[in-house]
N, C-alpha and C positions, 0 to 999 in steps of 0.2 A: 235244913230250914233255920231261920233266924227270927226270933220274936223280940221286939223292942217294947218294953213295958214301962208304964208309969211316967213317961216323959211328957213335956208340954210341946205339942206339935204346932208348927207355924209354917205355912206355905202361902206366899203372896199370889201365886198363880191359881191354885185350886180353891183357896179360901179356908183351908183347914186352920183352925185357931182354937186350941184347947187341949185337954188331956185325952190323948188317944194312943192306942197301941198299934204297932205296925208288924205285920207278918210278912216275911220275905221267903220266897222259894226260888232257888237258883238265882237268877239275876233280875227278878221282877218282884214288885210289891203285889202280893195277892189279896191282902185284906187290911183294912184300916177300921178300927172300931174301939169302943170302950171295953176295958176289962176282957180282952180276948183270952181264951183258954189256951194253955200250952197244947199244941197238937200231939197226937201219938206219933211215935217214931223219934228219930234223931233230930233234936232241935236245940239250938243254943239260945238261952234267954239272956238278954241284956237289960239290966235294971237301970232305967234312965231317970229315976226320980231326982228332981232338982235340976234336971238338964233340959235344954232346949233342943228339940228334934227338928232339923231343918233340911231342905234339899241341899245336896252337894253343890259347892260353889263352882262357878264357871268363869274362867279367866281367858279372855280373847286376845291377850297381848303378852306373850312371854317369849323369852329367848333361851333355848336350851343348848345352843351353841354347836350342836352336832348336825352335820359333819363339819370338821375343820378346826374347831376351837375347843376341843374337849378338855384342855387343861383348865378352862374356866368352868365348864359344866358339861354334862352329857344328858341324853334323854332319860337315862335311868335315874341319875341323881336329881335331875329337874323334876321328874315325876314324884320322887320321894319327898322333895320339898313341897310340892303341891299338895300331896296327901296330908302332910303334917299341918299345912295351913287350912285344910278343909276343902280343897279344890279336888273335885272328882273329874272335871273336864277342863282341858286347856287347848288353846289354839296357838300354835307356834308361828313365829315370824320367819321369814324366808331369807334373811341375810346371813346365810351360812357360807361355807366354802367347801365345795362349790355351792352356789346359790341354787334355789329351787325354781329354776327356769326351764326344767326338763323333766320328763316323766321318770327317768332313771333315778335321779336324786329324790324326787317326790316319793317314789315307791320305797326307797331305802328308809326315808324318814317315817313313813307310815308304818312299815314293818317294825322298825325299832320302837315306835310308840305302842304297837300292839303287844310288845313283850313286857310292858310295864303293868303296874297294878291299877292304873287309871285310864281314862279315855283321852288319848293324845291325838289331836287333829292338827293339821297344818295348812297354812296359806301357801300359795305359790306366788312367784314374783309377777309384777305388772310388766316389767321390761327385761329384756335379755341382758344378763350380766349386771342388772341394776344400773345400767348406764343411761337410762332415760331416753333412749333413741329408737328402739324397736320393740314392739309389743311381743310378749310371749305367746305361744299357742294356747290361749286361755281356755277355749272349749276342750281341747285335748287334755289339759291339766285338770280341768273340772271333772272330766270323765274318768280320769285316773285317780281321783280321790281328794283333790284340793277342796277346801271348804270356803275359800275366799282368796282375795288377791291384795298384795301390798308390796311396796318397796321400802317398808319401814326401815329407818336408819338413814335413808337418803331421800330428800324431797324430789318430786317430779316437777321439773321446771318448764317443760315444753307443753304449752296449753293444748296444742293439737293432739299430742300423744295422750294427754289426760282425758280429753273429750272422747277420743276413740276408745280408750280403755273403759271409761264409764259406760259408753254405749254397749260395749261387749259384755260388761258385767251385768248390765240391766237385762240384756237379752238372755243371759244365763240365770237370771234371778239370784245372783250371788253378791255378797257385799264386797266393797273395795275400800281399803283403809289408807289414810294419808298421814304421813309425817310432815308437818307444816313448819318448815324453817327455810327461809330464803338465804342461802349461803352468801349471796352478794352483799348482804347487810350485816354480816357477822364477822367480827375480828377474831374472837376467841370463844368458841362454843362451850356450853355447859355452865357458864357463869352469867348471871343477869347483868346487863349494862345499867349501872346505877351504883348503889352503895357497895355492893359486892365487888364489882369490877374495879371501882376506885380503891377499895381496900387492897386488892391484889396488884394494882397498877397495870391493868390490862384493858383491852377494849371491850371485851364481853359480847353478849348477845342481846340486842335490843328487842323489845316486844314487837316492833314493826315487822321483824323477820317472820313472826308467826301470823300476825294479823293480816298482812297482805296475801299470804298463801291461803289462809282460811276463807277470806272473802272471795278469792277467785274460785276455789273449789266448791263452795256453796252455790255460787252462781251456775257453775257447770252442772252440778248435781240437779238443780232445779230445771235446767235446760234439758238434760238427758233422761231424767227420771231414775237415775242410778241410786241404789241404796249405799250410802257412804258413811264411813266412820271417821270423824275428826279425832285423831288420836291425841292422847295425853295433853289436854288443853292446859295452858299455863297463864294466859293473859285475860284480864277481865273483858277487854274489848272483843276477844274471840268468843267468849261466852255470849255476849250480847248479839254478835253476828249470828251465832247458831240459833239463839232464841228467835230472832226475826225470821230466819230462814225456815224454821220449823212451822211458823204460821202459814207458810206458803206451800210446803211439801212434807209429806209424811215419811219420806225415806231418808231423812236427815238424822244422823245419830252422832253422839259424841261421848268420849270417855274421859274420866279424870283418874289420876293415880292417887294412892294414899299419901304419897309424899307431897303432892301439890295441894291437897286440901289440909295438910297438917303443918307443913314447914314454909318458911320464907327464905329469902336470900341471906338472912342472918345465920341460917344453918350452914350455908356455904362458908361464911366467915369463920364459924365455930369449928366445923368438921373438915373443912378443906375438900380434898378430892372425894371423900366419902359422901359428900352432898353435891357432887358435880354430876349433872345429868342434862340430857337434851329432851325437850326444851328445859331451860334452867328454872330453878326456884326463883320466884319473883317477889313482889311486895305483899304486905298484909292486905291491901285492898284487892289484889288479885286472888289471894287465898279465900277471902270472904265472898267474892263473887263466884268462885268455883263452888263453894258450899251452897250459895244461893241457887246456882244452876242445878245442883243435885237435888235440892229441895223442891224446886218448881218443875223439874222434869226436863229442863233444857239439856242437861247432861244426863243421859239415861243409863250409863254404865260406869262401874268402877273396874279398872283394869290395872294390873300391877306394873306392866312394863318390866318384869323381872329380867334384870340385865347383869348377870354375874361376870366378874372380872377377878383376876388373881391378885393376891396381896402385893406382889411385886409390881404389877401394873399400876395399882392405886397408890403405891409409894412414890411414884414419879411426881414431878412438879405439877402445879395447877394447870399449866397449859399443855403438858405432855401426857398426863394421865387420861385414860379413856373415861367417857361419860357413862353413867348408869349405876343403879343400885339394885340389889336383890329385893324382892318384895313379897313372895308367896307366903312366907311363914309368919308375917306380921300384918298382912293386909286386913284380915277380918278384925283383929284386935284393934287396929288403928281406926277402923270404921266404928266399932263399938265405943272406943275411948273418945274419939273426937266428934263423931256425928250423933250417936245415940245418947251417950252420957252427956254430951254437950247440948242436948235438947233440940237438935236440928231435925233428926229423923227418928221414926219409930224403928223397931227391930225389923218389922215386916218390910218397911221401905228400904232398909239397908240390904236385906236379902234379895229384894227385887233387883236392885242395882248390881248385885254380885252373883246372881244365879239366873233368874227368869229372863231379864232383859238381854243380857249377852247371849244366852241360848237362843232366844227368838231371832236376834240379828243374823246368826249363823245357821238358822234352821236346824238346830240340834235337838235331839230327843233327850233333854237334860234340863236341870234347874227347876224341877217341880216334884211334888209327892202326890201320887194318885194310885188307886188300885189299877193294876195292869201296867203301871209306869216303871221306869228303871229304878232299881234298888240302889240308888246313889244318895246316901243319907249321911248327915253329920250330927254328932251330939256335942253341944256346946255348953260349957259352964260360963254363962254370961256375967257372973259376978266375980269370977276368979281373977285375982291379980297375979301377974307373972312378969318376968323380965327376960327378954331374949338374950342369950349368951352363946348358945351353940346352935348350929344349923345342919339340917339334912342336906342342904345344898353344898356343893364343893366350895362355894364362895362365901364370904362374910362381909362384902362391901356394902355396908348400910350404916347410916347415922343413928339407927334405932337400937343398936346393941346397947344394953344396959339401961334402957328406958322402961319405966314401969308402965305396963299396959293392962287393960281390962278386957276380959273375955278370952277363953282358952278352948281350943278344940280338944275334946276328950277322946272321941273316936271318929274315924272316917271310914265309911262303908262304901265301896264302889263295886257295882255288879254283884251285890249280895255278899261280898267278902269284906271282912275287916282288914283294911290296908294300912291303918295307922291307929295306934293306941297311945295316948298321952299319959 
């Protein structure tokens, strides 16, 4: 057994907000109350005085690169990075090699996830080979354990395919997530068309590449009733499109990354390839509108899009280096630093965006604290200052290295076991 005493408990789903103790037996929370006595028998007591006790975080957009690209990351190291960042549940994207368009690869990924210390779920692909031409056997993949569908990394251009995929996902009551970038409008991806592209002397990626795709898929979602996730929003116009669509349909969801609510294209100029990602960092007005979307509920999830790459890959030129940054180990701190300390959100609202809401989208038993619920718990020092320098991830491709942040995960408990101690 495990007894967490003297902490301040905060859970946006169940409403716990105050000084409570939590008793854990095996992988479940068995009792929540004030000044619980230490039970007889073997029981470890954690003194959480001065710490915030919160539900384990849930990230529904991560790349662990296995199978096929394990020089960047693998499921074991990705899970370790997640635990260090306070994430007890993650949902993997399916752009691996081979891709997750078949039950054999899906079952391999699920098995590898079960060997880690956290809950690792995975999406399956929408189309065979991520080619956008033929749908995967979605029902069979769902029955084999996929929790959602996405071709993240490659946009789906065929409207007929998208409509059919949405109808299938709706029939299965499963979410389908979209990477919204029209390649026909992009010259060099990963860098905003504007001040950053001018600085590098390249064409870059215009906001219209995202806006047009978001508009199409929101219309199709309202038509089909599918539960969709507009991934990693970067443009202010996209936020407004989602806002209007949500007034018409309850199954519209959207996510923002910590880098998009923290940085602008100026970071690409300063950090080069370490701040190159798809979609790119855009302008200050876009960053502010993303924050506004988080505040008013238009954007209902924060997801990292954790995208590890090797140092050698990121050392290439701005047009040749791959897009993406790691994010699991800095996400919570960026949320506290930029959004809570910035006066935009309460801590409870931040936790809802990073635990309750993403768990609800994927129908996961996660992201809350309750008697009988999963013993997935994090202890946070919300006042601690720290500077990221070393990572549990294999990769270190992030512009946040060396940046002073507020809020640090002290312990991560998953399934009743302490899986990270800071």
